[in-house]
C-alpha angles and dihedrals in degrees: 000000000000109000134178115206116194113206088022093150091055132092101275096023096057092051089049094048090051090053095045091052090047087056091053101256124145106240134192120188125212113193134144091207092232087129103357120084128229089223089062093060118111109234091221093060123084109239129213115186096212142131115239088231092060123110085223089073087086090066090057092053093043090054101037103033091192121202089209133033121195106198113205102138109112149132094259105174116107092200094052090048089055092048096043112019092166092060090046091053093045092056102034101035107024092035090051091048091052089051093048093050091053094043092054093043094052101042105259107170100201143015126202108202125200107222132166125264091191108038100046096052095052115191103004124232094192129039118244099023118226123209088264093061113121113267112229107152118201097203139046087247091060090046093051093048091050089049089055089054092052092049090052090054090049094051090047090055096047101036107019094238110155122232143186121198114205112196103204122205117209106321120201139168145099117343093027111144111255091188096062128073099234098075112063093174093056093043094050093043096051093047093048093049090047092052093247129134117254117210121219114219110238122332094331093234091110110113133221137185103236115200125183118243095239090060090052090052092052091049089056091051091048093058100043095096118102092239092063117083136148141052123320134178115224117199140088102271087234125117122220124183118228088237091057091046090051092051094049091050091049088054095047095045094039087226121168096214125129129236102260125175131207135182119312116257121249115245094021118130122225098231131018128177130141135217109236099183095108093058091042094052099040102044104010095244119158131175105250104183119075120223093249093048091047091049090049091053091046093051090049090052093052092042091055091047090054094055 
């Protein structure tokens, strides 16, 4: 199948592109390399260095005419969205609209959209949150992701294009950016291996549903078929406190750092965990990699990069 992956040089996107090519698909990557890395690109994928907001995106669709688009490119930092909500909306709303316009115009049959299982629910009323949980995002990032979901539903109504929305919980693993603020596992791991002191935001009792990147990749593959449509949470349905995450990483890295806390982050919810039963029942997907095993693989990746 001919597939376009936006953000295909990024953390999740590059793993997904590798797997799609392994499965024999013809893949084109659209990435502006603002976060993604050239070294992450699969040599078998055609690469377009392009922002999803660009008018030149039409050329990609005219040439490629993909049957499927997997849309991962995004402004994904909660803190940046709070500091600059206009930039967040430009990338996540206007960029997504540009993509949808080209997909419809050039005959794309289906879009898989990477949404957020944490940010769009806001402070949860039920734990874990199902796809029917009220959506009350606490940050511009959550608002822009939810807007993307609504636009997908609109385009489906007016054009018939199919879509799947995957609401990711907190994804971690090799290739995650340790320089950003969206990947606590990568940030903590790099600092610990470099002998630096990580800082925990707030009291560290906030919880997250950490899911390994390979499981996210398999979820995308599981929903590619034309019979699968709708909204699905992707996570583990297990809560982990940031303090517990910190302690496990100290153990795995053998770091000598202390448990230091800083100010809480604006727009960050206290508890976040998603119900994955819909995806499990409808396509048979299950998370396969435990938190500890995923953390071990991530630490090994960063350790090898440091040598």
